[in-house]
N, C-alpha and C positions, 0 to 999 in steps of 0.2 A: 504493500500499500504506500501511497505517496504522502509526503509532508512538504513538498515543494510546489511552487507555482509552475504550471505548465506554460512554457514560453511558446513552443511551436504551435500549439492550438490557437492561442490568441493571435499570433503572427498570421496564421492561415486565415483567421476570420477578418483581420484587418485588410488582408489582400483580397479576400472574397468580396468585401464591401465595395471594392473598386470595379468589380465585374458582375456582381449579382446584386440587384437592388435590395437593400436591407441586409445583405450578407447571407440570407437563407430564405428558403421558400415558406417556412413556417414561423410565424411571429413568436409562437411559444417556445421555439428553440434558439432564439437569439440569446447569446450569453449575457447580454446586458440585463436581461430579465432576471438573472440569477445572481451573478457576481461579475460586474464589469472588470475587464482586464485580468481576471484570474480564473474564470471558468474554463475548463479544458476545451470546450467548444467542439472538438472533433474526436471521433473514435476510430480505432483501427480494428477493434474486435469487441464483440459482446457475446457473452455466454452465461446462461442462468441469470444471476443478478449482478454479474461482474462486467465492468466496462473498462477496456484498456484504451488509453488515449494515444496520440501520435508519438509521444515520447516513451511509450512502453510502460507507463504508470497505470496501475490497475485500481479501480475504485469499486466499492459496493454501492449499487444504485438503490437508495432508499427515498427516491423522489418520484419521478413521473413514469418510469418504465416505458420509454418510447411514447410519451404523451398519452399513456393509457392503452396503447395498442397491443403491447406484448403481455397479454393476460396470463400466458403460460410461462413466461420468462423468455429471455433472449435465446435465439437459436434452438428452440425446442426440437429435440431429435425426431419426434414423430411428424411434426409439421414440415420440418426441413426435408425429411425423407419423401413425403408426398410431393413437395415442390420439385425436388430433384427428379423424381419419377416422371412428373409432368414435363419437365425440360427434356428428359431423355426420350419421351414419347412424341415430342414435337409441341412447341408452344402455340403455334398458329398454323392454320390451314385454310384452304378454300371451304372446307366443311366445318361444322360446329363441334365443339368439345362436349362429349356426353356428360362431363362433370356439371354442366349447367343444369341439366334435369335432375341429377342426383342431389345437388345442393338445393334446388327448388323444392323437391319432395321433402328434404330434411327440414327446411325452414317452415313449410306448411304443416309438417307433423308437429313441430314445436308450437305453432300458432294456428290452432284449428279454425279460427275465425277467418283466416286468409285463404284465398284460392289461387292467387297468381303472384308471380315474382318477376322482377326485372333487375338488371345489374348495372353497376358502374364500377369505378375503381377508387373513388374518393368521396368523403362525406358531403362536401360542399356541392359537388355536381349531382350527387344522389338526391339532396334536398331540392335542388333546382328541377330535377326530373319529377319529383313528387308534386311540387307546386304547379309545374306545367300540366301534369295529368289532371290535377284538381281544376285548373282553369279550363282545360279542354272538356272535362266532364260537365262543368256547370255553365260554361259560357260567360263566366264572370271574371273580374280582374282583381278584386281586393282580397287581401289576406290579413287576418288578425293573428297576432303571434305574441308569445312571451318567451324569453330566454335567448340564448345564442344559437344561431343556425348557419353560420358560415359567411362567405365573402361575396356572394352573388348579388346581382342587381335587385332581384325581387325583395331581398332582405334589407340591403343598405338603403333602399328607397325610403325607408322610414325617416331618415335624416334629411330628406329633401324638403319636407314640410316643416320640420322642427329639428334644429341641430342638436337637441338634447334627447331626442326620442330613444336613441339607443344607449344612453348613458348607463342605464341599469342592466343592459343586456349584453353590450359589446364594449366599445371604447368610449370613454367620456370625451365629448367635443370632437367626435369624428367628422371630418369633412367628406361628404359623399361625392368627391370628384370622380368624373368618369361615368357616373350613373345617369342615364337619360332623365332630363327634367320632366319628361312626359309621364314618368312613373310616380310623380308626386301624388301623395294621397292614396297610394295603393297598398302600403304596408302600415298596419295600424297596431301599435304595441299595447299590451296590457300586462299587469304584473301577476305573477304566480300567486294563487290562493285569493286573488281579488276578483271574484266572480262578477261583482258589480261593474267593474271596468269592462269586462267582456260583454256584459249585458248592454252597456251603453253603446259600445261599438256595434253590436248586433241591431239595436233599435235604430241607430243612425244610418246603417248600411244594409238594411234588411234584404233587399233584392240584388245586392252587389257583391256579397261576400262569397268568394270561391272556396276558401279554406280557413280553418283554424289550425295553427301550427304551434306545437309546444313539446317540451319534454314532459313525460308523465310524472317524473319526480327528479329532483336534483338535490339542492342544498337543504331542503326542508320537506317534511312529510306533507302530502296533500291534506288540506282541511277536510273535515267530514262533509261529504257530498260534493266537494269541489269538482272532481273529475266527472262524476255523474251529471252534474249541472252543465259542464262543458259539452258532454255528449248530447244532452237534451237540446242545447242551443244549436249545435250543428244539425241535429235531426230536424228541428223546427225550421231552420233556415234553408235546409237542403245544401248546406256547405259540407265539404270534405274535411273530416277530422284527421290530421296528420300528427302522429307521434314521432318525434325525433329521438331515436334510440341509439344514435351514433356513439355517445359516451356511456350511456347507462346500460345498453344491451350487453349481455353476457358478463355482468359484473356482480349481480346479486342473485341471479337464478339462471336456469337454462333458457336462454332467449331474451325477450324483452321484459323489462321491469314492469311494464304495464300488466303483465300476466298476474302479478301479485295484487293488483288493484281490482281486478274483475271488470275493468272498463276497457272495451276494445275500440281501436280506431278504425278508420276506413283504409288508412295507409300507415305503415311503420317503416322507418328508414334505419338501416344498420351500416356500420363501417368499423373502423378501429379494431376492437378486440375480436371481431368475428373471424379474422384470419391471422391473428398473432403477429402483426407487423407487415404481412404481405398486403399489397394493394388490392383491396376488395371492398365493395359496397353493395348493398341490396335494398331494393324497394319492394315491399310485399304489401298486398292489399286484397280487398274484396273484388270479385270479378267485374261487377257492373261499373266500378270506378276504374280499375286497371285497364279495362278494354279501351278506355278513352285514349290510351297511348297510341292506338292505331289510327286515331283521327287527327294526329299531329305528327311532327317529325322528331323522333328521339332515337339517335343511332350513333354508334362510334366503333371504329375498328378495334381499339384496344379493350373495349368492354367484352370482347369475345376471346381474349387470350386465355390460356388454360391454367396458368399457375395460381391465379387468385382463387378460382373456385376449388381447385385441388387443396390449397392451403386452408381454405375455409371449412371444407368437409372434414379434414383431419383435425382442425382446431375444435370445431363444435363436437365432434365425436369424443375427443379426449376430454373436453370440458364436461360432458355428460358422464362419461365412464369414470372419471376420477373425482367426480363431485367437487369440481373446482370452486364453484360459488361458495360452498361452505368453508373452504380453505381461505378464500379471499376475505370473507366476513370475519373469520376468526383472527386472521393476521391484522386486519384493519382495527378491530376492537382492541387487540393487544397493544397496538401502537397508540391509539387514541387514549386509552386508559393510562398507558405509560407516560404520555405527554402531560396529562393532567396531574398524575401522581408526582412526577418529577418537578413540575413547575411549582406545585404547592410546597414541596419539600425545600425548594430553593427560594421561596418567597417571590416568585414571579406570577403576575396575573396573566392568565392565558385563557383564551376561548377556543374550544374545539367544536367543529361542526362538520356536516356532510354525512353521507352514507359511509359505513365502514370501509367499503372498497373504493371510495372516492373521498378520503378524509383530509382535513386540513386544520391548521391552527392559526391564531393571530395573537400577538402580544397586545394586551390592553394597556398601552402606554403611549404617550405623546410622541415618543421616538420609535414607533412601531417599525417603520421602514428600516431605520438604522439597526435595530435589534435583529430583524429578519435577515438583513444583508450580512451582519456579523455572524449570525448563527450559521449561515451557508459557508462563510469563509472558514470558520473554526471547524466545522464538520469536514470540509474539503481537506484542511490540513491533516485531519485524522483518517483520511482515506475513504470518505463517504461523499457521494453525490446526494446531497440532502437539501431540502427546501421546506417551506411551511406547508407542503402538501405531500401525501403519500398515496401512491396507487399500488397496492399489493399485487403480487403475481403468484402463480402456483409454485414458482421456484423459490420464493422466500420461505425459509424454514423458521420455526419458532425459536431455534437457537440463534439464528442470525438476527432476528428481531430483538432478542434479549441483549445481544452484544451491541446492537445499534442503540438501544435505550440506555445502556451503560455509558456510551459515549455522549448521548444527549444529556445525561445527568452531569457529566463532566463539563460540557459546554454551557448548560444552563447555570451551573455554579459560577462559571467565569462571567457570564452575562450579569448575573445578580450582583456579583462583587464589583464589576465595572460600573453598574448603575449606581451603586451606593457611593462610589468614589468619583462619579461623573467622568469616567475614563473611556466611554464607548467609542467616541470618534477618534481617539488616539490609537486605538487598537486596529481600526479598519485600515487596510492597506491600499484601497482603491476607492472609486466612486460608489455611491449608493446604487442599489439595483433600481432599474426603471420600473415604474408601476403604470404601464400602459394598458396591456391586455389583462386586466385584473379579473376578468371572468375566468372561472376555474375550468380550463379545458382538459 
């Protein structure tokens, strides 16, 4: 494990910023979000929960595990075997890959309310497919939504009418440059568990609402009757109810988390964890809605390659066979309870929240960002990729979590001491982390 700053990784990122806008395609992977000028930035190898950087230094990942995609752990042997077999058999052909049907049958088996499946290779584009289908089905343009749903025009259009509309969902103060002005008024936000806000949108746009888009659950539990009321509003208006399961799917149960609520959507969208890091996304839904895809144009060559479906089949089968959801919940609870216990022992005020498999903490202090940045720095010094979020994987063992919590105890003790001596800023070796994309991806 490393106790030194990785120079090569940061140098690579500095060079990347000159040829790649922002330095990386994913905002959530920008090193400035974690530890500016110190975060390793690039990996040469990842296996299990270990990540090796370009200098050959190996860290234990107790943070985001591929931004939540690697639910089984890095380079899972069963999934990689399936992917390599797909490569050996030929990734692309003039004909279709049979894995498409096998995966469709598997997803429908897990979600008996659904009858049809479509594919993409990323969450953002899959959400755009879902919204396009809803608009094609209804002949309407407007979308009511809550939460974060990607980078596409249909979503960012919310900030055309009001530049603060996405503040609670995506980025505060985001400028929707490049989004056609003609989309103004087509994306209408409401807050989770605030059914009165959705009712107001429904009353004002009764014959114009194509879809209601939301995550069925995220940072908080649905209030009693909330999801049921959303379903009723969609039914009343003839709008398509779309559940975004890109982050929540395959983290708390086999399939979509909406299955735990008993409320079914018309469309559900999956990506991230469904293929353990391989590019794969799925749009599943009821037949009368999904058939509308044939009345518009939704098509892409790379949506038919073989590796993504093969990896998804292997991931989902292992997830079910090994009861991975129970493992993720146990690991997440172990970490959350550890954070709380250790913070109390060290006299730090800490708030934990989120589902066990998507958990996070925040320091209740005026210098919260400084504390969080310093926590990341001190954990990195001790060989951990650590942040104020933890997305457990099947590869995380109870023993590894215990060792991580021992190190957290050591670091929290340092933070508490520095707080009492007003020494926090003196210990930090670089700039504060940037707090742009503060929605928990």
